[in-house]
C-alpha positions as CSV (number, residue, x, y, z in Angstrom):
1,X,130.5,125.6,60.6
2,X,128.4,127.5,63.1
3,X,129.9,128.3,66.5
4,X,128.1,126.8,69.5
5,X,127.1,130.2,70.7
6,X,125.3,130.8,67.4
7,X,123.1,127.6,67.4
8,X,122.6,127.0,71.1
9,X,118.9,127.1,71.7
10,X,118.1,127.6,68.1
11,X,115.2,125.1,68.2
12,X,113.7,126.7,71.3
13,X,111.0,129.5,71.4
14,X,112.9,131.0,74.3
15,X,113.3,134.5,75.7
16,X,115.3,135.9,72.8
17,X,112.8,134.6,70.2
18,X,109.9,135.9,72.3
19,X,111.5,139.3,72.8
20,X,112.2,139.8,69.1
21,X,108.8,138.5,67.8
22,X,106.3,139.7,70.4
23,X,105.0,143.2,70.9
24,X,106.6,144.8,74.0
25,X,103.4,144.8,76.1
26,X,102.7,141.1,75.2
27,X,106.3,140.1,76.0
28,X,106.1,141.9,79.4
29,X,102.8,140.2,80.2
30,X,104.1,136.8,79.3
31,X,107.3,137.4,81.4
32,X,105.1,138.2,84.4
33,X,103.4,134.9,83.9
34,X,106.6,133.0,83.6
35,X,108.5,134.9,86.4
36,X,105.8,135.7,88.9
37,X,103.0,133.2,88.1
38,X,100.4,135.7,87.0
39,X,97.4,134.4,85.1
40,X,97.8,134.6,81.3
41,X,95.0,136.4,79.3
42,X,93.7,134.6,76.2
43,X,94.4,137.8,74.1
44,X,98.0,137.5,75.0
45,X,97.9,133.7,74.2
46,X,96.6,134.4,70.7
47,X,99.5,136.8,70.0
48,X,102.0,134.4,71.4
49,X,100.5,131.5,69.4
50,X,100.7,133.3,66.1
51,X,104.3,134.4,66.7
52,X,105.3,130.8,67.9
53,X,103.7,129.3,64.8
54,X,105.5,131.7,62.4
55,X,108.8,131.0,64.1
56,X,108.2,127.2,64.0
57,X,107.2,127.3,60.3
58,X,110.3,129.2,59.4
59,X,112.3,126.4,61.1
60,X,110.5,123.8,58.9
61,X,107.8,122.7,61.3
62,X,104.5,121.5,59.8
63,X,102.8,120.2,63.0
64,X,102.4,121.0,66.7
65,X,101.8,118.8,69.7
66,X,101.0,119.2,73.3
67,X,104.0,117.4,74.8
68,X,103.1,116.0,78.2
69,X,104.3,113.4,80.8
70,X,101.6,111.0,81.8
71,X,102.1,108.4,84.5
72,X,103.7,106.0,82.1
73,X,107.2,107.3,82.9
74,X,107.8,108.5,79.4
75,X,106.5,111.6,77.4
76,X,103.4,111.6,75.2
77,X,102.5,113.6,72.1
78,X,99.6,113.8,69.5
79,X,100.6,115.7,66.4
80,X,98.3,118.2,64.6
81,X,99.2,120.1,61.5
82,X,99.1,123.8,61.2
83,X,97.0,123.6,58.0
84,X,93.5,125.1,57.7
85,X,91.5,125.0,54.4
86,X,90.4,128.3,52.8
87,X,88.6,127.0,49.7
88,X,89.7,126.3,46.1
89,X,91.9,123.5,47.5
90,X,94.1,125.9,49.2
91,X,95.3,126.1,52.8
92,X,96.8,128.6,55.3
93,X,98.9,127.9,58.3
94,X,97.0,128.8,61.5
95,X,97.5,128.3,65.2
96,X,95.3,130.0,67.7
97,X,95.7,130.9,71.4
98,X,93.0,128.4,72.2
99,X,95.0,125.6,70.5
100,X,98.1,126.8,72.4
101,X,96.5,127.0,75.8
102,X,94.4,123.8,75.7
103,X,94.5,120.4,74.0
104,X,92.4,117.3,74.5
105,X,93.6,113.7,75.0
106,X,92.0,110.4,75.8
107,X,92.4,110.3,79.6
108,X,91.2,106.7,80.0
109,X,94.0,105.3,77.8
110,X,96.7,106.4,80.2
111,X,97.3,105.1,83.8
112,X,94.8,106.7,86.1
113,X,94.6,104.5,89.2
114,X,90.8,104.4,88.8
115,X,90.4,108.2,88.3
116,X,89.1,107.5,84.8
117,X,87.0,104.6,83.6
118,X,87.2,103.4,80.0
119,X,83.9,105.2,79.1
120,X,85.1,108.4,80.8
121,X,87.6,109.4,78.2
122,X,88.0,113.1,78.2
123,X,91.2,114.7,79.4
124,X,92.9,118.0,78.9
125,X,96.4,119.2,78.3
126,X,97.2,122.8,79.5
127,X,100.2,124.9,78.3
128,X,103.0,125.4,80.8
129,X,104.4,128.8,79.8
130,X,107.3,128.5,82.2
131,X,108.9,125.7,80.1
132,X,109.7,127.0,76.6
133,X,108.3,125.3,73.5
134,X,110.8,123.6,71.2
135,X,111.0,121.9,67.8
136,X,111.7,118.2,67.5
137,X,111.9,117.0,63.9
138,X,109.2,118.9,62.1
139,X,107.0,119.3,65.1
140,X,106.5,122.2,67.5
141,X,106.4,120.7,71.0
142,X,104.5,122.7,73.6
143,X,105.2,121.5,77.2
144,X,101.9,120.9,78.9
145,X,100.2,119.6,82.1
146,X,97.7,116.8,81.8
147,X,94.5,116.5,83.8
148,X,91.2,114.6,83.8
149,X,87.8,115.9,83.0
150,X,87.3,116.3,86.7
151,X,90.5,118.3,87.2
152,X,92.6,115.6,88.8
153,X,96.3,115.6,87.8
154,X,97.2,112.6,85.5
155,X,100.8,113.6,85.0
156,X,104.0,114.4,86.8
157,X,104.3,118.0,85.7
158,X,101.2,119.3,87.5
159,X,102.1,118.2,91.1
160,X,105.7,119.3,90.4
161,X,104.5,122.8,89.6
162,X,102.3,122.8,92.7
163,X,105.3,121.8,94.8
164,X,107.3,124.6,93.4
165,X,104.6,127.1,94.3
166,X,104.4,125.6,97.8
167,X,108.1,126.0,98.6
168,X,108.1,129.5,97.0
169,X,105.1,130.4,99.2
170,X,106.8,129.3,102.5
171,X,110.3,130.4,101.6
172,X,109.0,133.9,100.9
173,X,107.6,134.1,104.4
174,X,111.0,133.2,105.8
175,X,112.9,135.7,103.7
176,X,110.5,138.5,104.6
177,X,111.3,137.8,108.3
178,X,115.0,138.4,107.4
179,X,114.1,141.7,105.7
180,X,114.5,140.6,102.0
181,X,111.6,142.7,100.7
182,X,113.3,142.9,97.2
183,X,112.8,139.2,96.6
184,X,109.8,138.3,94.5
185,X,110.1,134.6,94.3
186,X,112.2,131.5,95.3
187,X,112.8,128.7,92.8
188,X,114.3,125.3,93.3
189,X,117.0,124.3,90.8
190,X,118.2,120.9,89.7
191,X,121.1,119.4,87.8
192,X,120.3,115.8,87.0
193,X,123.4,113.6,86.2
194,X,122.3,110.8,83.9
195,X,124.1,107.5,83.8
196,X,123.6,105.0,80.9
197,X,125.0,102.0,79.1
198,X,125.8,101.7,75.4
199,X,125.8,98.3,73.7
200,X,126.1,97.2,70.1
201,X,122.7,97.0,68.4
202,X,123.3,93.7,66.6
203,X,124.1,92.0,69.9
204,X,121.1,93.7,71.6
205,X,118.8,92.4,68.9
206,X,119.8,88.8,69.8
207,X,118.7,89.2,73.4
208,X,115.0,89.0,74.1
209,X,115.5,90.0,77.7
210,X,117.1,93.3,76.7
211,X,114.4,93.9,74.1
212,X,111.5,93.1,76.3
213,X,112.7,94.3,79.7
214,X,115.7,96.6,79.3
215,X,117.9,94.3,81.4
216,X,119.6,91.0,81.1
217,X,117.7,88.3,82.9
218,X,120.4,85.7,82.3
219,X,124.2,86.1,82.0
220,X,127.4,85.0,83.7
221,X,130.1,87.5,84.4
222,X,133.2,87.5,82.1
223,X,136.7,87.1,83.6
224,X,137.2,90.9,83.3
225,X,134.6,93.3,84.5
226,X,135.4,96.5,86.4
227,X,137.9,95.0,88.8
228,X,140.8,97.0,87.4
229,X,138.8,100.3,87.6
230,X,140.3,101.2,84.2
231,X,137.1,102.3,82.5
232,X,136.1,105.1,84.9
233,X,137.2,108.4,83.4
234,X,139.1,106.4,80.8
235,X,139.7,107.4,77.2
236,X,136.4,107.5,75.4
237,X,136.2,105.0,72.4
238,X,135.8,106.6,69.0
239,X,132.3,105.2,68.4
240,X,131.1,106.4,71.7
241,X,132.8,109.7,71.3
242,X,130.9,110.2,68.0
243,X,127.7,109.5,69.7
244,X,128.5,111.9,72.6
245,X,129.4,114.6,70.1
246,X,126.1,114.4,68.2
247,X,124.2,114.1,71.5
248,X,125.7,117.3,72.8
249,X,124.9,119.1,69.5
250,X,121.2,118.0,69.5
251,X,120.8,118.8,73.2
252,X,122.4,122.2,72.8
253,X,120.0,123.0,69.9
254,X,117.2,122.4,72.4
255,X,118.7,124.7,75.0
256,X,119.7,121.8,77.2
257,X,122.8,122.7,79.1
258,X,124.8,119.4,78.6
259,X,128.1,120.1,80.3
260,X,130.1,117.0,81.4
261,X,130.5,113.6,79.8
262,X,132.7,110.7,80.8
263,X,133.1,106.9,81.1
264,X,131.5,105.6,84.3
265,X,132.8,102.8,86.5
266,X,131.4,99.8,84.7
267,X,132.5,98.7,81.2
268,X,130.2,100.2,78.5
269,X,128.8,102.7,81.1
270,X,128.8,106.5,80.7
271,X,127.5,109.6,82.2
272,X,126.2,113.0,81.1
273,X,125.7,115.9,83.5
274,X,123.9,119.2,82.7
275,X,124.2,122.7,84.3
276,X,121.4,123.6,86.7
277,X,118.0,124.6,85.5
278,X,114.7,125.6,87.3
279,X,113.2,122.3,88.5
280,X,110.3,121.9,86.1
281,X,112.5,122.8,83.1
282,X,115.2,120.4,84.4
283,X,112.5,117.7,84.5
284,X,111.4,118.4,80.9
285,X,115.1,118.5,79.8
286,X,115.9,115.2,81.5
287,X,112.9,113.5,79.7
288,X,114.2,114.9,76.4
289,X,117.7,113.8,77.2
290,X,116.7,110.2,77.7
291,X,114.6,110.2,74.6
292,X,117.3,111.7,72.4
293,X,120.0,109.4,73.8
294,X,118.0,106.4,72.7
295,X,117.2,107.9,69.3
296,X,120.8,108.9,68.5
297,X,122.2,105.6,69.8
298,X,120.3,103.8,67.1
299,X,121.8,106.1,64.5
300,X,125.2,105.0,65.6
301,X,124.4,101.3,65.6
302,X,124.1,101.3,69.3
303,X,121.4,100.9,72.0
304,X,121.2,103.1,75.0
305,X,120.2,101.1,78.1
306,X,118.7,103.3,80.8
307,X,117.7,100.4,83.2
308,X,119.0,100.7,86.7
309,X,120.7,97.3,86.6
310,X,121.1,96.0,83.0
311,X,123.9,93.7,84.0
312,X,124.2,91.6,87.2
313,X,127.6,91.9,88.9
314,X,128.6,95.3,87.6
315,X,127.6,98.8,88.6
316,X,124.1,99.8,87.8
317,X,123.0,103.3,86.7
318,X,121.7,106.1,88.8
319,X,120.6,109.7,88.3
320,X,122.1,112.1,90.9
321,X,119.6,114.9,91.6
322,X,121.5,118.0,92.6
323,X,119.0,120.3,94.3
324,X,119.2,123.8,95.6
325,X,117.1,126.9,96.3
326,X,117.6,130.4,94.9
327,X,115.9,133.7,94.9
328,X,115.0,135.7,91.7
329,X,117.8,138.1,92.7
330,X,120.4,135.3,92.3
331,X,121.0,134.3,95.9
332,X,121.6,130.6,96.6
333,X,119.9,130.0,99.9
334,X,122.0,126.9,100.5
335,X,125.3,128.7,100.1
336,X,127.0,128.8,103.6
337,X,129.2,131.8,102.8
338,X,132.6,132.2,104.3
339,X,131.4,132.0,107.9
340,X,128.4,129.6,108.0
341,X,128.4,129.6,111.8
342,X,127.3,133.3,111.6
343,X,124.9,132.8,108.7
344,X,121.6,132.4,110.5
345,X,119.5,132.4,107.3
346,X,121.6,129.6,105.8
347,X,121.4,127.6,109.1
348,X,117.7,127.9,109.2
349,X,117.3,126.7,105.6
350,X,119.7,123.9,106.3
351,X,117.7,122.9,109.3
352,X,114.5,122.9,107.2
353,X,116.1,120.4,104.8
354,X,117.4,118.2,107.6
355,X,114.0,118.2,109.3
356,X,112.2,117.4,106.0
357,X,114.4,114.4,105.3
358,X,113.9,113.1,108.9
359,X,110.2,113.7,109.1
360,X,109.5,112.4,105.6
361,X,112.2,109.8,104.9
362,X,109.4,107.5,103.8
363,X,108.3,109.9,101.0
364,X,111.9,110.5,99.8
365,X,112.5,106.7,99.7
366,X,109.3,105.9,97.8
367,X,109.9,108.7,95.4
368,X,112.7,106.6,93.9
369,X,111.1,103.2,94.3
370,X,110.8,101.1,91.1
371,X,111.3,97.5,90.2
372,X,114.6,98.4,88.5
373,X,115.9,100.5,91.3
374,X,115.3,97.6,93.8
375,X,118.2,95.8,92.1
376,X,120.5,98.8,92.6
377,X,120.0,100.4,96.0
378,X,122.3,99.0,98.7
379,X,124.7,97.6,96.2
380,X,128.3,99.0,96.0
381,X,127.4,101.5,93.3
382,X,124.4,103.1,95.1
383,X,123.4,104.3,98.5
384,X,121.5,102.0,100.9
385,X,117.7,102.0,101.1
386,X,118.0,103.7,104.5
387,X,117.7,107.5,104.0
388,X,120.3,109.7,105.8
389,X,121.9,113.1,105.4
390,X,125.7,113.7,105.0
391,X,126.8,117.2,106.0
392,X,130.6,116.7,106.4
393,X,132.9,117.6,109.2
394,X,132.5,121.4,109.1
395,X,128.7,121.7,109.1
396,X,128.3,118.8,111.6
397,X,130.8,120.6,114.0
398,X,128.8,123.8,113.6
399,X,125.5,122.2,114.4
400,X,127.0,120.4,117.3
401,X,128.4,123.7,118.7
402,X,125.0,125.4,118.3
403,X,123.2,122.5,120.0
404,X,125.5,122.6,122.9
405,X,125.5,126.5,122.9
406,X,129.3,126.4,122.7
407,X,131.7,128.6,120.6
408,X,132.7,127.1,117.3
409,X,136.3,126.9,116.3
410,X,136.4,127.2,112.5
411,X,138.3,124.6,110.5
412,X,141.3,126.2,108.8
413,X,141.5,125.8,105.0
414,X,144.8,124.3,104.2
415,X,146.7,124.4,100.9
416,X,147.0,121.3,98.9
417,X,150.8,120.7,98.3
418,X,151.5,118.0,95.7
419,X,155.2,118.0,96.1
420,X,156.0,119.3,92.6
421,X,156.9,123.0,92.2
422,X,155.4,123.4,88.8
423,X,152.0,122.2,90.0
424,X,149.7,124.9,91.5
425,X,148.7,125.0,95.1
426,X,145.0,125.3,95.8
427,X,142.8,125.4,98.9
428,X,141.6,122.0,100.2
429,X,137.9,121.7,100.9
430,X,137.1,121.5,104.6
431,X,134.9,118.4,103.9
432,X,135.4,115.2,101.9
433,X,132.7,113.8,99.6
434,X,130.6,110.7,100.6
435,X,129.4,108.6,97.7
436,X,127.6,106.2,100.0
437,X,125.2,108.8,101.3
438,X,121.7,108.9,99.9
439,X,121.4,112.7,100.6
440,X,124.6,114.6,100.7
441,X,125.4,118.3,101.1
442,X,128.1,119.2,98.5
443,X,128.9,122.8,99.0
444,X,125.9,124.8,98.0
445,X,123.4,122.1,97.2
446,X,122.1,118.7,98.2
447,X,122.8,115.7,96.0
448,X,120.0,113.1,96.2
449,X,121.8,110.0,95.0
450,X,119.0,107.4,95.2
451,X,117.3,108.0,91.9
452,X,117.4,105.3,89.3
453,X,118.6,106.1,85.8
454,X,115.3,105.3,83.9
455,X,113.1,107.3,86.3
456,X,112.1,110.9,85.6
457,X,113.1,113.4,88.3
458,X,109.7,114.9,88.9
459,X,108.5,112.6,91.8
460,X,111.7,113.0,93.8
461,X,111.6,116.8,93.5
462,X,107.9,116.9,94.3
463,X,108.7,115.2,97.6
464,X,111.8,117.4,98.2
465,X,110.0,120.6,97.5
466,X,106.9,119.7,99.5
467,X,108.6,118.4,102.6
468,X,111.0,121.4,102.8
469,X,108.0,123.7,102.3
470,X,106.4,122.0,105.3
471,X,109.5,122.6,107.5
472,X,109.6,126.3,106.4
473,X,105.8,126.6,107.1
474,X,106.3,125.5,110.7
475,X,109.3,127.8,111.1
476,X,107.4,130.8,109.7
477,X,104.4,130.2,112.0
478,X,106.7,130.2,115.0
479,X,108.9,133.1,114.0
480,X,106.0,135.3,112.8
481,X,104.4,135.0,116.2
482,X,107.6,135.5,118.2
483,X,108.1,138.6,120.4
484,X,111.8,138.5,119.9
485,X,112.8,137.3,116.5
486,X,116.5,136.7,117.2
487,X,116.0,134.8,120.4
488,X,113.2,132.7,118.8
489,X,115.4,132.0,115.8
490,X,118.3,130.8,117.9
491,X,116.1,128.5,120.0
492,X,114.4,127.2,116.9
493,X,117.7,126.2,115.2
494,X,118.9,124.5,118.4
495,X,115.7,122.6,118.9
496,X,115.6,121.3,115.3
497,X,119.2,120.1,115.5
498,X,118.5,118.4,118.8
499,X,115.3,116.7,117.5
500,X,116.5,115.7,114.1
501,X,120.2,115.0,114.4
502,X,119.5,111.2,114.2
503,X,119.2,111.6,110.4
504,X,122.8,112.9,110.0
505,X,125.4,110.3,109.2
506,X,128.8,111.0,107.8
507,X,130.2,107.5,107.8
508,X,130.2,104.5,105.4
509,X,126.7,103.8,104.2
510,X,127.7,100.4,102.9
511,X,128.7,99.1,106.4
512,X,126.3,96.5,107.8
513,X,126.8,98.0,111.2
514,X,125.3,101.3,110.0
515,X,122.1,99.6,108.8
516,X,121.8,98.0,112.3
517,X,122.5,101.3,114.0
518,X,120.1,103.3,111.8
519,X,117.1,101.0,112.3
520,X,117.7,99.7,115.9
521,X,119.3,102.6,117.6
522,X,118.1,105.7,115.6
523,X,114.7,104.4,114.6
524,X,115.2,105.2,110.9
525,X,113.2,103.3,108.2
526,X,114.7,100.5,106.1
527,X,112.5,100.0,103.1
528,X,114.4,97.7,100.7
529,X,111.8,97.1,98.0
530,X,109.0,98.9,96.2
531,X,106.2,97.0,97.9
532,X,107.7,98.0,101.3
533,X,107.8,101.7,100.2
534,X,104.6,102.5,98.4
535,X,102.0,102.0,101.2
536,X,103.6,105.1,102.9
537,X,102.3,107.2,100.1
538,X,98.8,106.9,101.5
539,X,99.6,107.2,105.2
540,X,97.4,109.7,106.9
541,X,100.3,112.0,107.9
542,X,101.4,112.2,104.2
543,X,97.9,112.7,102.9
544,X,97.6,115.6,105.3
545,X,100.9,117.0,104.1
546,X,99.9,116.8,100.4
547,X,96.5,118.4,101.0
548,X,97.9,121.1,103.2
549,X,100.2,122.3,100.4
550,X,97.7,121.4,97.6
551,X,100.1,118.9,96.0
552,X,97.8,115.9,95.7
553,X,94.3,115.3,96.9
554,X,93.7,112.1,98.8
555,X,92.1,110.7,95.6
556,X,95.2,111.7,93.5
557,X,97.6,110.1,96.0
558,X,95.6,106.9,96.2
559,X,95.6,106.7,92.4
560,X,99.3,107.1,92.2
561,X,99.7,104.4,94.8
562,X,97.6,102.0,92.7
563,X,99.4,103.0,89.5
564,X,102.9,102.5,90.9
565,X,102.2,99.1,92.5
566,X,100.4,98.0,89.3
567,X,103.4,99.0,87.3
568,X,105.7,97.1,89.6
569,X,103.6,93.9,89.1
570,X,103.4,94.3,85.3
571,X,107.2,94.7,85.1
572,X,107.8,91.6,87.0
573,X,105.2,89.7,85.0
574,X,106.9,90.7,81.8
575,X,110.3,89.7,83.2
576,X,109.1,86.3,84.4
577,X,107.4,85.5,81.2
578,X,110.5,86.5,79.2
579,X,112.6,84.3,81.4
580,X,110.3,81.4,80.7
581,X,110.4,81.9,77.0
582,X,114.1,82.2,76.9
583,X,114.6,79.2,79.1
584,X,112.2,76.9,77.2
585,X,112.9,78.1,73.6
586,X,116.6,79.0,73.8
587,X,118.6,77.9,76.8
588,X,117.3,74.4,77.5
589,X,117.4,73.4,73.8
590,X,120.9,74.7,73.5
591,X,122.2,72.9,76.6
592,X,120.4,69.7,75.5
593,X,121.9,69.9,72.1
594,X,125.4,70.4,73.4
595,X,125.0,67.5,76.0
596,X,123.7,65.2,73.2
597,X,126.7,66.1,71.0
598,X,129.1,65.4,73.8
599,X,127.4,62.1,74.5
600,X,127.7,61.2,70.8
601,X,131.4,62.1,70.9
602,X,131.9,59.7,73.8
603,X,130.1,56.9,71.9
604,X,132.1,57.4,68.8
605,X,135.4,57.6,70.8
606,X,134.6,54.4,72.7
607,X,133.7,52.6,69.4
608,X,137.0,53.6,67.8
609,X,139.2,53.2,70.9
610,X,137.4,51.2,73.7
611,X,140.2,51.9,76.3
612,X,140.2,55.7,75.8
613,X,139.7,57.9,78.9
614,X,136.4,60.0,78.5
615,X,136.4,61.3,82.1
616,X,136.2,65.0,80.9
617,X,133.2,64.3,78.6
618,X,131.4,62.1,81.1
619,X,131.8,64.7,83.9
620,X,130.6,67.4,81.5
621,X,127.5,65.3,80.6
622,X,126.7,64.6,84.2
623,X,127.0,68.3,85.2
624,X,125.0,69.5,82.2
625,X,122.3,66.9,82.9
626,X,122.0,68.0,86.5
627,X,121.8,71.7,85.5
628,X,119.2,70.8,82.8
629,X,117.1,69.1,85.4
630,X,117.5,72.0,87.8
631,X,116.5,74.5,85.0
632,X,113.5,72.3,84.1
633,X,112.3,72.1,87.7
634,X,112.8,75.9,88.1
635,X,110.8,76.6,85.0
636,X,108.0,74.5,86.5
637,X,108.2,76.3,89.8
638,X,108.1,79.7,88.1
639,X,105.1,78.7,86.0
640,X,103.3,77.5,89.1
641,X,104.1,80.8,90.9
642,X,102.9,82.8,88.0
643,X,99.7,80.8,88.0
644,X,99.2,81.3,91.7
645,X,99.5,85.1,91.6
646,X,96.9,85.3,88.8
647,X,94.1,84.9,91.4
648,X,95.3,87.8,93.6
649,X,93.1,90.8,93.0
650,X,94.4,93.3,95.6
651,X,97.4,95.1,94.1
652,X,99.3,95.4,97.4
653,X,99.0,91.7,98.0
654,X,99.9,91.0,94.4
655,X,103.1,93.1,94.6
656,X,104.2,91.2,97.7
657,X,103.5,87.9,96.0
658,X,105.7,88.9,93.1
659,X,108.4,90.0,95.4
660,X,108.3,87.0,97.8
661,X,107.5,84.2,95.4
662,X,108.0,85.0,91.7
663,X,111.4,86.7,92.2
664,X,112.7,83.8,94.2
665,X,111.8,81.4,91.4
666,X,113.3,83.7,88.8
667,X,116.6,83.8,90.8
668,X,116.7,80.0,91.1
669,X,116.2,79.6,87.3
670,X,118.9,82.2,86.6
671,X,121.4,80.6,88.9
672,X,121.2,77.3,87.1
673,X,121.2,78.9,83.6
674,X,124.2,81.1,84.4
675,X,126.1,78.1,85.6
676,X,125.2,76.2,82.5
677,X,126.5,79.1,80.3
678,X,130.0,78.7,81.9
679,X,130.4,75.1,80.7
680,X,128.4,75.1,77.4
681,X,130.5,75.5,74.3
682,X,130.3,79.1,73.1
683,X,129.0,78.2,69.6
684,X,125.9,76.5,71.2
685,X,125.0,79.4,73.5
686,X,121.9,81.1,71.9
687,X,122.7,84.8,72.6
688,X,125.6,87.2,73.1
689,X,127.4,86.9,76.5
690,X,128.2,89.6,79.0
691,X,131.7,89.8,77.6
692,X,130.3,90.4,74.1
693,X,127.9,93.1,75.3
694,X,130.2,94.9,77.8
695,X,133.2,95.0,75.5
696,X,131.6,94.8,72.1
697,X,131.6,98.6,71.3
698,X,135.0,99.6,70.0
């Protein structure tokens, strides 16, 4: 059996493969493109393509694909074989630099928000050399960007790469002011923790709501859920452990740094966390991780649920986005050091993040807005919809001292003493963690906790990179023009703290009093649903930000606004129609059949023993009949609401109608059906219960 170190990254055309297979000059040129963003010559591309093809064929690959991430939320690929005819019925295996660098796809068949009409089909995929090619099955996958014939970005990778260039550009200006002439570039890095549920495939196949929508639209909670908190970090069940073991192996072959795995808080819920990677690579890796999770789950007779709230009443799933900034020389710009009070560079970068979150809280909130995440945010397993920054006691005290221009008394690090001599002592952190915070500083990085589990990480990091780049741009403009750098730096840090401290909150984000304080006293935004969020994407101040840093044109931003709202409406349309089908074809017939059988039992008992007490049966018949009538009327109301929204053309109005009318009807139908489930005999109920699903994997 091969050691991990021998097969890690074996399916990736990474640095070691390139170094061993490319001529020295070609390798050097390609590294300059990857590391410094220099333009790649087609001659170099031809040499790389041939070496990449030879490597892939040796690994058993027969096809290649430009692997890209359109605005569908999942990856896309079109496979072409390497074969080329040479006559006499023979072939050779060929792959040119042109085929590596550029591909063509039908741009009108993907969401475009009006950027492409049906008859305007041409679109292009362009190789991203900063993200290594890899083999999946028998196909060489080449990570690419995707754009329209007119050059507009139709994917998530292109604006992410633009945002990385933007923050690099502005951070380099700041570092130059601090005398770091040896630094060539600044990259943002991300580690995306991925939460998910595993359920038995046979049970899944009996639930149309899971099949069509990824979440349960009906279901009453079992007597035992997560109340005992015994699943979190508990012993991993053998079937799940086998899945996790194979998942690790497949991810490691692809060079994905899967590091930590454990049971999460809810029954059947789990988490995988990777080691940090450069942001665009982390985004690619997270897409691959979700895809491979679902593929391998099927192999183990399981289904991997990535929906943010697959089960009502238990914790949903998020994706914690751990974000930091580092130089090419290996310096983490968010590392406070031993004396953060004296670390002016760190304090300035910290201020840039604080200001970015305050100035553009709307963009950070909308970057995680989806129909699924609307069910999760604000519940007890996720941060509230109000964006705030957690810094902890030490950094908050430092900023307070700077604002007041007072000396700072450093917090002493104490030793943890556990009262048992054989247990080691270790230094206690100066700050606790806050799991209720949307955006928390956790030592040398920020953890953006609002992302939903099914969503890719690109959009959130586009907004993070861009908004921090804007803060740094403003700082660089001021400091470059200053007569006295140190004086100007001190005053700048003080003014930022004074003007943006309202976004800092170290308390309980679940407390209703905080939401009131945040909105009424601090003036922070509270955007609870997707239709509340998305109009901010096309606010003038945000369009100006995107255009200033060349992230989105106004046209591209408007297209994304249209796509995201349209997606929200389509998801709710599918959910509502699924509910109607399940209610009319499964639930109502099942409850009616059970009611009829109970009624027949009463008739038979009375016929045999006229004096017998049938109170239980009669009460059950009455209750079931009332619930049947309620479900029937709720079905009618939902159908009428669905009919009304059909006439709405404007996508913003349509999204609000789904939120305000359709969801209310769906909730009413669910309430009656879930109540009926609790009093209907188990053998009549048409699909597996929550208890079956949550505790069915052993």
